[in-house]
Every structure is written in C-alpha cells, then in structure tokens.
C-alpha positions as CSV (number, residue, x, y, z in Angstrom):
1,M,197.9,-100.7,40.6
2,K,201.3,-102.3,40.2
3,I,204.4,-100.5,41.4
4,D,208.0,-101.8,40.8
5,I,210.7,-100.0,42.7
6,L,214.2,-100.4,41.4
7,T,216.5,-100.1,44.4
8,L,219.8,-101.2,46.0
9,F,217.9,-101.7,49.3
10,P,214.7,-103.7,48.6
11,E,214.5,-105.2,52.1
12,H,214.2,-101.8,53.8
13,V,211.7,-100.4,51.3
14,N,209.5,-103.6,51.4
15,A,209.4,-103.6,55.2
16,L,207.7,-100.2,55.2
17,L,205.4,-100.4,52.2
18,H,203.9,-103.8,53.2
19,E,202.7,-102.6,56.6
20,S,199.5,-100.9,57.7
21,I,197.1,-99.6,55.1
22,L,199.2,-100.4,52.0
23,G,200.1,-103.8,53.4
24,R,196.5,-104.7,53.9
25,A,195.7,-103.6,50.3
26,C,198.5,-105.7,49.0
27,K,197.1,-108.8,50.8
28,K,193.7,-108.1,49.3
29,G,195.2,-107.9,45.8
30,I,194.3,-104.3,45.3
31,L,198.0,-103.3,45.1
32,D,201.1,-105.1,43.9
33,I,204.2,-103.4,45.2
34,N,207.4,-105.1,44.3
35,C,211.0,-104.0,45.1
36,V,213.7,-105.2,42.6
37,Q,217.4,-105.5,43.5
38,I,219.4,-103.7,40.8
39,R,222.5,-105.6,41.7
40,D,220.9,-108.8,40.5
41,Y,221.2,-107.5,36.9
42,T,224.9,-106.6,36.7
43,E,227.2,-108.3,34.2
44,N,230.3,-108.7,36.4
45,R,231.2,-111.0,39.3
46,Q,231.5,-108.2,41.8
47,N,227.8,-107.2,41.2
48,Q,229.2,-103.7,40.4
49,V,226.5,-101.1,39.8
50,D,228.6,-97.9,39.7
51,D,231.8,-96.5,38.4
52,Y,233.9,-93.3,38.3
53,P,232.5,-90.4,36.2
54,Y,234.1,-89.4,33.0
55,G,235.8,-86.0,33.3
56,G,236.7,-86.6,37.0
57,G,234.9,-85.5,40.2
58,F,233.9,-86.9,43.5
59,G,232.0,-90.1,44.0
60,C,230.7,-92.6,41.5
61,V,227.8,-92.8,39.0
62,M,225.3,-95.6,38.7
63,M,225.9,-97.5,35.4
64,A,223.3,-97.7,32.6
65,Q,223.6,-101.4,32.0
66,P,222.3,-102.9,35.3
67,L,219.6,-100.2,35.5
68,K,218.4,-101.0,31.9
69,A,218.5,-104.8,32.5
70,C,216.6,-104.4,35.8
71,L,213.9,-102.2,34.1
72,D,213.5,-104.7,31.2
73,A,212.9,-107.5,33.6
74,A,210.3,-105.5,35.6
75,V,208.5,-104.5,32.4
76,Q,208.5,-108.0,31.0
77,A,207.1,-109.5,34.2
78,A,204.3,-106.9,34.4
79,G,203.1,-107.4,30.9
80,K,201.2,-104.9,28.8
81,R,200.0,-102.1,31.0
82,R,199.6,-98.3,31.0
83,R,203.1,-97.7,32.3
84,R,205.2,-94.8,33.5
85,V,208.9,-95.0,34.3
86,I,209.9,-92.4,36.9
87,Y,213.3,-91.4,38.2
88,L,213.4,-89.8,41.6
89,S,215.7,-86.9,41.3
90,P,216.3,-83.4,42.9
91,Q,216.3,-82.1,39.3
92,G,212.8,-83.3,38.7
93,K,209.5,-81.5,38.8
94,P,208.3,-81.0,42.3
95,F,205.8,-83.7,43.4
96,N,202.4,-82.6,44.6
97,Q,198.9,-83.9,45.1
98,E,197.9,-83.2,41.6
99,T,200.8,-85.3,40.3
100,A,199.7,-88.2,42.6
101,R,196.1,-87.9,41.2
102,R,197.4,-87.9,37.6
103,L,199.6,-91.0,38.1
104,Q,196.8,-92.9,39.7
105,R,194.3,-91.8,37.1
106,E,196.4,-92.4,34.0
107,Y,198.6,-95.4,34.8
108,D,198.3,-98.9,36.3
109,H,202.0,-99.6,36.4
110,L,204.6,-97.3,37.8
111,V,208.3,-98.1,37.8
112,L,210.2,-95.9,40.3
113,V,214.0,-95.8,39.8
114,C,216.0,-95.0,42.9
115,G,219.4,-93.4,42.2
116,H,222.4,-93.4,44.6
117,Y,225.9,-92.0,44.8
118,E,226.3,-89.1,42.4
119,G,223.3,-90.0,40.3
120,V,222.9,-92.3,37.2
121,D,224.3,-92.3,33.7
122,E,222.5,-89.7,31.7
123,R,222.1,-92.0,28.8
124,F,219.8,-94.3,30.8
125,L,217.6,-91.3,31.6
126,E,217.4,-90.3,28.0
127,A,216.6,-93.7,26.7
128,C,214.4,-95.2,29.4
129,V,212.8,-92.6,31.8
130,D,209.5,-90.9,31.1
131,E,209.7,-88.2,33.7
132,E,211.7,-87.1,36.8
133,I,210.1,-86.3,40.1
134,S,211.5,-84.4,43.1
135,L,210.2,-84.2,46.6
136,G,211.5,-80.7,46.9
137,D,214.5,-78.5,46.7
138,F,216.9,-80.6,48.8
139,V,219.1,-83.6,48.2
140,L,218.8,-87.1,49.8
141,T,221.5,-89.8,49.8
142,G,219.2,-92.0,47.7
143,G,215.9,-92.2,46.0
144,E,214.3,-94.7,48.3
145,L,212.6,-92.2,50.6
146,A,211.2,-90.3,47.7
147,A,210.0,-93.5,46.0
148,M,208.2,-94.6,49.2
149,A,206.5,-91.1,49.5
150,V,205.3,-91.2,45.9
151,T,204.1,-94.8,46.3
152,D,202.1,-94.0,49.5
153,A,200.6,-90.8,48.0
154,V,199.5,-92.5,44.8
155,C,198.3,-95.8,46.3
156,R,196.1,-94.3,48.9
157,L,194.0,-92.9,46.0
158,V,193.5,-96.3,44.4
159,P,189.8,-97.4,45.0
160,G,189.6,-99.9,47.8
161,V,192.8,-99.0,49.6
162,L,191.0,-96.6,51.9
163,S,187.5,-97.4,53.2
164,D,185.8,-94.4,51.5
165,P,186.8,-91.7,49.1
166,Q,185.9,-89.2,51.8
167,C,189.1,-90.3,53.6
168,Y,191.1,-88.3,51.2
169,I,188.6,-85.8,49.7
170,G,189.0,-82.6,51.8
171,E,192.5,-83.4,52.9
172,S,195.4,-81.0,52.4
173,H,196.0,-80.2,48.7
174,W,193.0,-82.1,47.4
175,D,191.5,-79.0,45.8
176,G,194.3,-76.6,46.4
177,L,193.7,-75.9,50.1
178,L,195.2,-77.2,53.3
179,E,193.1,-79.5,55.6
180,Y,191.0,-78.2,58.4
181,P,192.1,-78.9,62.0
182,Q,191.1,-82.2,63.7
183,Y,190.2,-82.9,67.3
184,T,189.5,-86.0,69.5
185,R,188.8,-86.7,73.1
186,P,189.0,-85.1,75.7
187,E,186.9,-82.0,75.0
188,V,189.3,-79.9,77.1
189,W,193.1,-80.6,77.1
190,E,195.5,-78.4,79.1
191,G,193.0,-75.5,78.9
192,R,192.4,-75.9,75.1
193,A,188.9,-76.8,74.1
194,V,187.4,-78.4,71.1
195,P,185.4,-75.8,69.1
196,E,181.8,-75.9,70.2
197,V,180.5,-76.3,66.6
198,L,182.0,-79.8,66.4
199,L,180.1,-80.9,69.5
200,N,176.5,-80.0,68.5
201,G,175.8,-82.6,65.8
202,D,174.8,-80.1,63.2
203,H,176.6,-81.5,60.1
204,Q,175.8,-78.5,57.9
205,K,177.4,-76.1,60.4
206,V,180.4,-78.5,60.8
207,E,181.0,-78.5,57.0
208,H,180.7,-74.7,56.9
209,W,183.2,-74.4,59.8
210,R,185.6,-76.8,58.2
211,R,185.6,-75.2,54.8
212,F,186.2,-71.8,56.4
213,Q,189.1,-73.3,58.4
214,Q,190.6,-74.7,55.2
215,L,190.6,-71.3,53.6
216,E,191.9,-69.5,56.7
217,R,194.7,-72.0,57.3
218,T,195.8,-71.9,53.7
219,R,195.8,-68.1,53.7
220,E,197.9,-68.1,56.8
221,R,200.4,-70.9,56.1
222,R,200.5,-71.2,52.3
223,P,199.7,-67.8,50.8
224,D,201.0,-69.0,47.5
225,L,198.3,-71.7,47.4
226,Y,195.7,-69.2,48.6
227,R,196.5,-66.7,45.9
228,A,196.2,-69.5,43.3
229,F,192.9,-70.8,44.6
230,Q,189.9,-70.1,42.4
231,P,186.5,-70.6,44.2
232,K,184.1,-72.7,42.2
233,T,181.0,-72.2,44.3
234,K,179.1,-69.2,45.8
235,E,179.7,-70.6,49.2
236,D,183.5,-70.5,48.8
237,S,183.3,-67.0,47.4
238,A,181.2,-65.9,50.4
239,L,183.6,-67.5,52.8
240,I,186.6,-65.8,51.2
241,M,184.9,-62.4,51.5
242,E,184.2,-63.2,55.2
243,L,187.8,-64.3,55.7
244,E,189.2,-61.1,54.2
245,R,186.9,-59.0,56.5
246,R,188.3,-60.9,59.5
247,S,191.9,-60.7,58.4
248,G,192.7,-57.7,60.6
249,R,191.4,-59.4,63.8
250,V,193.5,-60.9,66.5
251,R,194.5,-64.5,66.1
252,L,194.2,-66.7,69.1
253,T,197.8,-67.9,69.6
254,E,197.6,-68.8,73.3
255,P,195.0,-70.8,75.3
256,L,192.1,-68.8,76.6
257,S,191.3,-68.7,80.3
258,Y,188.9,-66.9,82.6
259,R,188.9,-65.6,86.1
260,P,186.7,-63.5,88.4
261,A,187.0,-59.8,87.5
262,T,188.5,-57.4,90.0
263,E,188.3,-53.6,90.4
264,A,191.4,-53.3,88.3
265,D,189.5,-54.9,85.4
266,L,186.7,-52.3,85.4
267,P,188.4,-49.7,83.0
268,R,188.9,-52.5,80.4
269,I,185.3,-53.8,80.9
270,L,183.9,-50.3,80.3
271,E,186.1,-49.8,77.2
272,I,184.8,-53.1,75.7
273,R,181.3,-52.1,76.6
274,E,181.6,-48.9,74.6
275,T,182.9,-50.7,71.5
276,A,180.0,-53.2,71.8
277,R,177.5,-50.3,72.1
278,E,178.9,-48.7,68.9
279,S,178.7,-52.0,67.0
280,L,175.1,-52.6,68.0
281,A,174.2,-49.1,66.9
282,R,175.9,-49.5,63.6
283,Y,173.8,-52.6,62.9
284,G,170.6,-50.9,64.0
285,V,170.1,-53.0,67.2
286,D,168.4,-50.9,69.9
287,Q,170.3,-52.6,72.7
288,W,172.7,-51.0,75.2
289,Q,171.9,-47.7,73.6
290,G,171.0,-45.9,76.8
291,P,172.8,-45.6,80.2
292,Y,172.5,-49.4,80.7
293,P,174.7,-51.2,81.4
294,A,176.2,-48.5,83.6
295,E,179.4,-48.6,85.6
296,E,177.3,-49.2,88.7
297,D,175.9,-52.3,87.2
298,F,179.4,-53.7,86.7
299,R,180.4,-52.7,90.3
300,K,177.4,-54.7,91.6
301,D,178.6,-57.7,89.6
302,L,182.1,-57.4,91.1
303,K,180.7,-57.2,94.6
304,R,178.5,-60.3,94.1
305,G,181.3,-62.3,92.5
306,E,179.3,-62.6,89.3
307,S,181.7,-60.8,86.9
308,F,184.3,-62.7,84.9
309,V,186.9,-61.7,82.3
310,V,188.2,-63.9,79.5
311,L,192.0,-63.7,79.0
312,H,194.1,-64.3,75.9
313,G,197.5,-64.7,77.5
314,S,197.6,-61.8,79.9
315,E,195.2,-59.6,77.8
316,T,191.6,-59.1,78.7
317,A,189.7,-60.1,75.5
318,A,186.1,-60.2,76.8
319,F,183.8,-60.2,79.9
320,F,180.6,-61.8,81.0
321,T,178.3,-61.8,84.0
322,L,176.9,-65.1,85.3
323,S,174.3,-65.1,88.0
324,T,172.5,-67.8,90.1
325,R,170.0,-65.3,91.4
326,P,166.4,-65.6,90.1
327,E,165.4,-63.4,87.2
328,P,161.7,-62.3,87.8
329,E,161.2,-61.1,84.2
330,Y,162.2,-64.6,83.0
331,D,159.1,-66.0,84.8
332,A,156.9,-64.0,82.4
333,I,158.2,-65.8,79.3
334,R,155.6,-66.1,76.5
335,D,155.3,-67.9,73.2
336,G,157.1,-70.8,74.7
337,K,158.5,-72.0,78.0
338,W,161.7,-72.8,79.8
339,S,162.7,-76.4,80.5
340,D,161.6,-78.0,83.8
341,I,165.1,-77.7,85.3
342,P,164.4,-75.7,88.5
343,E,167.7,-73.9,89.0
344,A,169.7,-72.2,86.2
345,C,172.5,-69.7,85.8
346,I,171.8,-66.6,83.8
347,L,174.3,-65.3,81.4
348,H,174.1,-61.6,80.6
349,R,176.2,-58.4,80.1
350,A,178.7,-60.2,77.9
351,A,180.9,-58.7,75.2
352,A,184.2,-59.2,73.4
353,A,186.8,-56.5,72.5
354,R,186.5,-55.3,68.9
355,E,189.8,-56.8,67.8
356,Y,188.7,-60.3,69.1
357,R,185.3,-60.5,67.4
358,G,185.2,-63.3,64.9
359,S,188.1,-65.1,66.6
360,G,186.0,-67.7,68.4
361,I,185.9,-65.7,71.7
362,A,182.1,-65.9,71.9
363,G,182.3,-69.7,72.0
364,A,184.9,-69.4,74.7
365,I,182.5,-67.2,76.8
366,I,179.8,-69.9,76.5
367,R,182.3,-72.7,77.3
368,F,183.6,-70.9,80.4
369,A,180.1,-70.0,81.5
370,G,179.2,-73.7,81.3
371,Q,182.2,-74.7,83.3
372,Q,181.3,-72.1,86.0
373,T,177.7,-73.2,86.0
374,L,178.7,-76.8,86.6
375,L,181.0,-75.8,89.4
376,W,178.1,-74.0,91.1
377,G,176.2,-77.2,91.0
378,R,173.8,-76.3,88.2
379,R,173.3,-77.7,84.7
380,C,171.3,-75.1,82.8
381,I,172.2,-71.6,81.4
382,R,169.7,-69.1,80.3
383,A,170.2,-65.9,78.3
384,D,168.2,-63.3,76.3
385,T,169.1,-60.9,73.5
386,H,167.5,-58.3,71.4
387,R,165.1,-59.5,68.7
388,K,167.2,-57.8,66.0
389,N,170.6,-59.0,67.3
390,K,171.0,-61.8,64.8
391,P,174.7,-62.3,65.4
392,T,174.2,-63.1,69.0
393,Q,171.2,-65.3,68.3
394,N,173.2,-67.3,65.7
395,M,176.1,-67.5,68.1
396,L,173.9,-68.9,70.9
397,R,172.4,-71.5,68.6
398,E,175.8,-72.5,67.2
399,N,176.9,-73.1,70.8
400,G,174.1,-75.4,71.8
401,F,171.4,-72.9,73.0
402,R,167.7,-73.4,72.0
403,Y,165.2,-70.7,71.5
404,R,162.5,-70.9,74.3
405,G,160.3,-67.9,73.9
406,N,160.0,-64.1,74.4
407,I,160.1,-61.6,77.3
408,T,159.7,-57.9,77.8
409,I,162.4,-56.2,79.8
410,S,162.3,-53.0,81.9
411,S,166.1,-52.2,82.3
412,E,166.4,-50.0,79.2
413,P,163.5,-47.5,79.3
414,G,162.9,-45.6,76.1
415,H,164.3,-48.4,74.0
416,D,162.9,-51.5,72.4
417,P,162.1,-53.9,75.3
418,E,161.5,-57.1,73.3
419,R,163.9,-59.9,73.9
420,L,164.3,-63.5,72.6
421,C,165.1,-66.1,75.3
422,F,167.6,-69.0,74.9
423,E,168.5,-71.9,77.1
424,K,171.3,-74.5,77.1
425,I,171.2,-77.8,79.1
426,L,174.7,-78.8,80.0
427,K,175.7,-82.4,79.0
428,K,177.9,-83.3,81.9
429,P,176.5,-82.2,85.3
430,G,179.1,-82.6,88.0
431,Q,182.1,-82.9,85.7
432,D,185.5,-82.4,87.3
433,T,186.5,-78.7,86.7
434,G,189.2,-78.6,89.3
435,S,192.0,-78.3,86.7
436,I,190.4,-75.6,84.7
437,P,192.1,-72.2,85.1
438,G,190.0,-69.3,86.4
439,I,187.1,-71.0,88.1
440,V,185.9,-70.1,91.6
441,P,183.8,-72.0,94.1
442,K,180.2,-71.3,94.7
443,R,179.6,-68.1,96.6
444,K,176.8,-67.2,99.0
445,E,173.6,-66.0,97.4
446,E,172.6,-62.4,97.5
447,P,168.9,-61.9,98.7
448,E,168.2,-59.0,96.3
449,K,166.3,-59.6,93.1
450,E,166.5,-57.1,90.3
451,R,166.5,-57.1,86.5
452,E,170.0,-57.7,85.1
453,S,169.6,-58.0,81.3
C-alpha cells in the first residue's frame, strides 16, 4: 500500500506515521507512506499557496495550481496503480471502519489532500478529487490530523502490518459492534476484579462471554449501531434474546465489596431469600421450598461470624455463608470423591437479589468467598446444589469449580434430598488480602456440627 499525503507540514506528519507499528511496516517495505510539501510546487518566488477569496470574506483559500502540480508529481512518481484521491473535509462523508476496509481492499495508492485556511479552490476538487472524507461533525485547523487517522485505520488492515488478522477482527466496528472489555494484571485492582471466566482457560466460554459483551456494550453506548446490527448466526440471535431479557436488571456501576453481615442486614437477607425461593419454584427446582433456610439459620450464621453480604456501593446485592466447620454429610459423598486437601471452607446459603441476577454478582460471591477462604488459611472451597438447579451448576463450573460427586441431605425433609457436589482449589494460597475491602480475620471455631446446606 502506497500513501501520499499532500500537506504544508510534512515533517510533523512524517514524524508520527513512521513510528511504532506503521514505522516498522514501512521499514519492511509493506507500506510506503510519503508526505509531499505543497509549497514546493508553487509558481511564484514567495512559495504562495493561498489567496483571498472572490466575493470577499475572512481568511484565504488554497490555490488550485500548487495543489494540482503537487498531485501530478505524486501520481507520476507512483506509476500505474489502483488510485483514489481523497480530500479531508468537514463536508465529506463520515469516515468509519467500513470505509477503511473499502479503501484497503479496492486501492493500493491513496493520495490524501490536506486543506488549510478557509479550504481549497472548488475547481481543484471538481477536477481532481475522487471523494471527500470527514472525521466527524467538527472543524479542524487543517487536514493533517484527519489524514493521519485515515492512514492509520487503513494501513493496519494491510496484510503483514499487524502480526495476525485476529488483531483487528473482533475490534470495535469490525462487524458493526463495539469491542469487548480488555483486562491485564493484576487480577484485582482497587477492588475491581477481572471476570472469572477470563481466568479459567476455557476458550469457548471466553469467546461466548466476549461476544455477549460486544452486544451489551454496543446496546448501551451506541444504540444506533445496535439497532442496525443484523445477526448472521444462531449464536448471535440467542445472545441478543438473552441481552434483551437482562436489560431491566441493575448495571454494576460501582466496585463490589463484601463485609460480615450484622443484625441490621437480616431483613434484607430474608427478602433476598424469598425472591430466590420464588425463582427456584418457578423453574421447578425443589430446593428452599420448605422452612429451610429459616431466620434462625441466618441468626446462627451471624453469631458464628459466617454470614457475609455483597455490596454494590451501599446497597446489599447478595449474601452468602462461608464456614470452616466440618460438614458430616459431605463425608458420605458417592459416585466420586473430594480432593485430598484436608481442610476446606464450605459455601452455602447464597443468593443474589432479583434485580442483580445476571449482572455478574454470582461470580463476585465466588471471588469474595475465595478471598475469605485464603484469609482463613485454607485453599479449598466446597459447595452443593440441587440436581435440577442447572443455573447454579453452570455458574459454579464457569467460576472454576469441578463436579466431585453426589450426596443426600437431611435439612429439607419432605423435599428432594439429592445434591451435586462441587469443589474449587484456589490458585494462590497465602496471597495478600490485606487491602481487600470487607474481609475479616479468622475467628474461633465453634464445636457444634450440624447440616448447613
């Protein structure tokens, strides 16, 4: 790809376009980016490139002669190519990713004309320019910034400039959607954690999550693009349906935190319990359909220091119980076995408020339970759920838990007692959790042992 930029400031433009990725591509011969000084093609001693406009008015207009002579020289030097002459103008068609793809696909020589002052003589545009392009509905002092933006957007699509086509496929605007969010180390920064799905190494789930994030982010930030987007696969159609179902839920606009629950949290905990009970019943899951978990169960959790609430800002969004006490019914696991780690924390009695479901709050519960487990000096979390509770089973797997076997519980007499057991081995035993909000030190163990599903 050859690009000639006709400009009054070639040194400044060259300095930027011959650095970094584009600069390396130029050195390899993949790109040929050349800035041409328009003043070198004037016909007067003053190197004059502009003059007063006919009809009066403020400022000056760039003259047709030096522009045409400069263009002719650039065309002659380039030889016979698939060429497009473009004038960067606020009156042009708005530039977008599809325009960049078209220019890269259909041409191997672009000539970008940078105007200045009050514009250029209209006769030059009529005689020499193939199209006008605008960066948007605003005015710059010259066309150089726009020319550099167009050059960068087009050249990065040229084969060999980037290491792999995947570097730009999936980015914002490639297929009409915005790009998914990106993360790097550390896993937790100022209370904000990397989504668990990105840490588990399941590439299929990562791709699914990223595509959903593209759709969700486009719907939220660029509704015009979202309305125009036409799904081409069954997967996209299903994701859009799921996104529309979730649209009424709370968006996480503040970092999540957790802390030990107090007596004052009990009414909210019971309220969330009721909505969770209703949801389980609606999906035909015979879990929490009797008295359990009762208010007395939560009061015991509070007394033992095992009850925690998850906060979104100052609002309680979820709760969970985390215990270090042995669970006798876990010893009777069948159809499998636990890992050989002797001490584990048990996660149970966990639920999110109805308006927070689907917002990522479940992953936050798992993350906070992991932080608390490590603080208590353990590196394994165990949990169980009803055999028909597919959402919870999927959530546990997505957050690093592995299925270990089955147990039969006794805490909900008259209801289906069969449960599936899951376990997660934490990756970083002993990690520093001192800066994580909401954590508490290890408490004294209670001697009592009773089923706490």
